[in-house]
VEXROLUM-425360 format. One line per 5 residues: number of its first residue (from 0); their letters; for each residue y, z, x of C-alpha. Coordinates in nm, 3 decimals. Layout:
! VEXROLUM-425360
NUM = a = Y,Z,X  ...
//
This chain:
! VEXROLUM-425360
0 = mssts = 0.005,0.008,0.033  0.322,-0.093,0.114  0.558,0.214,0.239  0.955,0.296,0.105  1.100,0.201,0.450
5 = elqhp = 0.915,-0.141,0.413  1.025,-0.198,0.099  1.406,-0.080,0.214  1.692,-0.355,0.209  2.017,-0.282,0.375
10 = dlgpd = 2.161,-0.375,0.018  1.966,-0.127,-0.180  2.055,0.231,-0.176  2.207,0.541,-0.430  2.553,0.419,-0.341
15 = ranac = 2.487,0.046,-0.456  2.468,-0.113,-0.811  2.108,-0.264,-0.813  2.042,-0.645,-0.888  1.707,-0.591,-1.029
20 = rmydh = 1.808,-0.343,-1.304  2.177,-0.552,-1.382  1.958,-0.844,-1.432  1.720,-0.693,-1.671  2.023,-0.578,-1.866
25 = liggg = 2.191,-0.933,-1.836  1.826,-1.071,-2.038  1.854,-0.836,-2.307  1.521,-0.617,-2.152  1.718,-0.298,-2.147
30 = qapls = 1.367,-0.141,-2.000  1.543,-0.022,-1.639  1.771,0.284,-1.705  2.180,0.203,-1.540  2.383,0.401,-1.299
35 = ehdqa = 2.715,0.505,-1.240  2.732,0.180,-0.965  2.539,-0.062,-1.226  2.749,0.013,-1.502  3.076,-0.078,-1.345
40 = alkrl = 2.950,-0.346,-1.170  2.837,-0.539,-1.461  3.137,-0.426,-1.643  3.326,-0.582,-1.339  3.097,-0.912,-1.356
45 = levap = 3.121,-0.976,-1.769  3.546,-0.966,-1.686  3.513,-1.222,-1.427  3.222,-1.444,-1.525  3.127,-1.368,-1.891
50 = gtpyv = 2.889,-1.671,-1.892  2.631,-1.460,-1.667  2.424,-1.357,-1.920  2.370,-1.762,-2.040  2.251,-1.825,-1.682
55 = ardnr = 2.070,-1.472,-1.636  1.875,-1.566,-1.972  1.830,-1.957,-1.918  1.679,-1.855,-1.567  1.424,-1.633,-1.770
60 = afmrr = 1.355,-1.956,-2.032  1.298,-2.076,-1.736  0.988,-1.911,-1.669  0.871,-1.893,-2.005  0.904,-2.284,-2.016
65 = vtryl = 0.734,-2.387,-1.683  0.463,-2.081,-1.772  0.359,-2.252,-2.060  0.321,-2.568,-1.905  0.182,-2.427,-1.591
70 = aetak = -0.132,-2.249,-1.860  -0.165,-2.547,-2.179  -0.048,-2.896,-1.947  -0.176,-2.806,-1.600  -0.440,-2.587,-1.689
75 = vrqfl = -0.357,-2.351,-1.427  -0.557,-1.966,-1.478  -0.394,-1.773,-1.199  -0.039,-1.681,-1.174  0.184,-1.530,-0.867
80 = dlgcg = 0.500,-1.392,-0.960  0.751,-1.333,-0.687  1.027,-1.104,-0.733  0.926,-1.004,-1.106  1.181,-0.778,-1.204
85 = ypter = 1.109,-0.540,-1.524  0.933,-0.624,-1.771  1.050,-0.720,-2.104  0.933,-0.900,-2.413  0.731,-1.225,-2.362
90 = nlhdi = 0.635,-1.150,-1.985  0.436,-1.430,-1.786  0.085,-1.304,-1.855  0.151,-1.290,-2.227  0.273,-1.588,-2.227
95 = arehv = -0.010,-1.743,-2.029  -0.314,-1.579,-2.197  -0.185,-1.729,-2.545  -0.333,-2.098,-2.355  -0.524,-1.931,-2.140
100 = pdarv = -0.706,-1.607,-2.248  -0.805,-1.499,-1.913  -0.551,-1.583,-1.660  -0.513,-1.370,-1.410  -0.173,-1.269,-1.304
105 = vyvdr = -0.009,-1.034,-1.014  0.356,-0.958,-1.065  0.531,-0.898,-0.662  0.891,-0.696,-0.637  1.041,-0.426,-0.406
110 = eedav = 1.172,-0.277,-0.671  0.919,-0.010,-0.739  1.032,0.109,-1.078  0.979,-0.202,-1.212  0.618,-0.189,-1.037
115 = aeylr = 0.542,0.132,-1.242  0.636,-0.013,-1.571  0.398,-0.308,-1.486  0.092,-0.091,-1.414  0.158,0.104,-1.698
120 = llsgd = 0.184,-0.222,-1.938  -0.119,-0.360,-1.750  -0.346,-0.041,-1.717  -0.683,-0.082,-1.772  -0.647,-0.486,-1.774
125 = pnata = -0.859,-0.589,-1.517  -0.711,-0.961,-1.451  -0.335,-0.842,-1.427  -0.171,-0.598,-1.161  0.178,-0.541,-0.978
130 = vaaai = 0.217,-0.451,-0.605  0.538,-0.346,-0.477  0.625,-0.509,-0.214  0.891,-0.705,0.024  0.811,-1.110,-0.074
135 = etpek = 0.976,-1.175,0.249  0.655,-1.065,0.434  0.397,-1.325,0.276  0.146,-1.200,0.501  0.130,-0.824,0.342
140 = vlade = 0.165,-0.992,0.010  -0.142,-1.220,0.027  -0.331,-0.974,0.237  -0.330,-0.701,-0.015  -0.637,-0.581,-0.148
145 = rvnrv = -0.524,-0.554,-0.525  -0.329,-0.924,-0.503  -0.669,-1.067,-0.368  -0.851,-0.836,-0.598  -0.721,-1.047,-0.914
150 = idfge = -0.653,-1.384,-0.742  -0.897,-1.585,-0.593  -0.682,-1.838,-0.342  -0.979,-2.089,-0.282  -0.867,-2.210,-0.625
155 = pvavl = -0.517,-2.302,-0.784  -0.281,-2.043,-0.734  0.051,-2.124,-0.950  0.342,-1.919,-0.721  0.657,-1.863,-0.938
160 = atgvf = 0.985,-1.749,-0.800  1.237,-1.765,-1.012  1.601,-1.641,-0.935  1.477,-1.409,-0.624  1.564,-1.664,-0.348
165 = pfipd = 1.924,-1.610,-0.402  1.921,-1.290,-0.271  1.723,-1.417,0.063  1.936,-1.511,0.374  1.898,-1.826,0.599
170 = sadpr = 1.795,-1.520,0.852  1.494,-1.455,0.687  1.347,-1.817,0.719  1.317,-1.914,0.338  1.166,-2.212,0.364
175 = givaa = 0.925,-2.078,0.583  0.836,-1.795,0.358  0.746,-2.028,0.088  0.574,-2.237,0.325  0.351,-1.956,0.387
180 = yrdac = 0.250,-1.864,0.048  0.192,-2.275,0.039  -0.054,-2.302,0.306  -0.207,-2.027,0.137  -0.296,-2.218,-0.173
185 = vpgsy = -0.532,-2.524,-0.239  -0.457,-2.858,-0.389  -0.409,-2.816,-0.751  -0.179,-2.514,-0.660  0.192,-2.505,-0.830
190 = laish = 0.531,-2.377,-0.691  0.827,-2.320,-0.943  1.160,-2.203,-0.848  1.481,-2.165,-0.991  1.748,-2.072,-0.771
195 = altae = 2.201,-2.059,-0.758  2.424,-2.327,-0.658  2.701,-2.311,-0.386  3.058,-2.297,-0.469  3.135,-2.688,-0.592
200 = yweag = 2.889,-2.688,-0.818  3.029,-2.382,-1.025  3.370,-2.357,-1.255  3.684,-2.321,-0.986  3.720,-2.064,-0.832
205 = ladvv = 3.456,-1.887,-0.992  3.182,-1.795,-0.749  3.424,-1.652,-0.458  3.500,-1.408,-0.727  3.109,-1.342,-0.840
210 = ldlyr = 2.956,-1.359,-0.470  3.257,-1.060,-0.360  3.164,-0.892,-0.622  2.773,-0.887,-0.494  2.834,-0.849,-0.182
215 = tavqa = 3.014,-0.535,-0.199  2.896,-0.329,-0.490  2.530,-0.511,-0.540  2.350,-0.729,-0.281  2.466,-1.030,-0.098
220 = myprr = 2.394,-1.337,-0.240  2.296,-1.647,-0.089  2.344,-1.990,-0.359  2.238,-2.312,-0.147  2.300,-2.652,-0.155
225 = leeva = 2.092,-2.843,-0.426  1.917,-3.025,-0.083  1.842,-2.697,0.059  1.737,-2.583,-0.252  1.525,-2.936,-0.253
230 = alfeg = 1.365,-2.849,0.090  1.194,-2.571,-0.077  0.941,-2.760,-0.216  0.811,-2.945,0.094  0.490,-3.009,0.087
235 = ytmve = 0.481,-3.051,-0.288  0.515,-3.358,-0.541  0.758,-3.283,-0.761  0.707,-3.234,-1.161  0.913,-3.446,-1.417
240 = pglvs = 1.205,-3.411,-1.466  1.181,-3.297,-1.085  1.506,-3.023,-0.983  1.781,-2.986,-1.187  1.983,-2.775,-1.375
245 = tptwr = 1.764,-2.500,-1.504  1.808,-2.490,-1.883  1.765,-2.878,-1.856  1.344,-2.788,-1.720  1.187,-2.919,-2.026
250 = pdepl = 1.390,-2.738,-2.276  1.241,-2.663,-2.618  1.540,-2.741,-2.828  1.906,-2.921,-2.825  2.113,-2.737,-2.555
255 = apeqt = 2.449,-2.543,-2.664  2.784,-2.679,-2.451  2.777,-2.355,-2.259  2.422,-2.464,-2.120  2.523,-2.781,-1.974
260 = mhvra = 2.920,-2.741,-1.910  2.868,-2.580,-1.541  2.592,-2.636,-1.282  2.533,-2.309,-1.144  2.177,-2.307,-1.117
265 = vaglg = 1.855,-2.590,-1.100  1.472,-2.511,-1.122  1.184,-2.749,-1.078  0.777,-2.735,-1.003  0.585,-2.879,-0.741
270 = vleaa = 0.256,-2.934,-0.760  -0.011,-2.925,-0.394  -0.180,-3.262,-0.364  -0.492,-3.263,-0.171  -0.423,-3.565,0.112
275 = dgra = -0.551,-3.863,-0.087  -0.263,-3.766,-0.303  -0.496,-3.611,-0.585  -0.402,-3.229,-0.705
//
């Protein structure tokens, strides 16, 4: 089991707001109790960027749509959810099991309270678990006996990382992190990522204000250019419609104007193919 010291992050602590708890409230979850720092940061965030809940909910909705596609259409039976956050209504395992009743799911997050909530929710479920670990250490995640008890890496696995890589700096080598998870998977496996874009894609001036708030009061964010996000899918073949604005990835219904007005984040799904081009 990972020690608390291994899960520590320079931007995490009692004197700062917590991005994981804030996200839970932005998507309407409400499972995470907010500290005074969380409440203050959320209040300021909604003052300067009132559209943030739409962006957060679009991200969560992408997770649900892509999970449904993976289970219903791609027939994937195993899921590794990196940076899962807190459980809320219709979690990944709930959606997958609507189409694959025996779907096997592992949730991973450095937020130990969120992992504890998943473990309580999944108590007695032999096909699902949650692990407290830093996703930036794929060698530890992939070697964890709890992960390997649920997931057989000799069979296709869907790796999901929705909204988590914007919190991983370039110095941690995000492409190398993704590649390590990719190399542990067999052909027919999938990678789903959603990621915040750099300032030129946002409303004028908004990115600087939001990023400064996260840097000083929450946890530093590292938005990336479209081509940098695309590079995370190295080794994968993109599934249609490719890497697109998050709400426009296979939407279930017509989009509201606020969902298409500005492209603050993108999402995509890739499939790992064999050398002969077959998944």
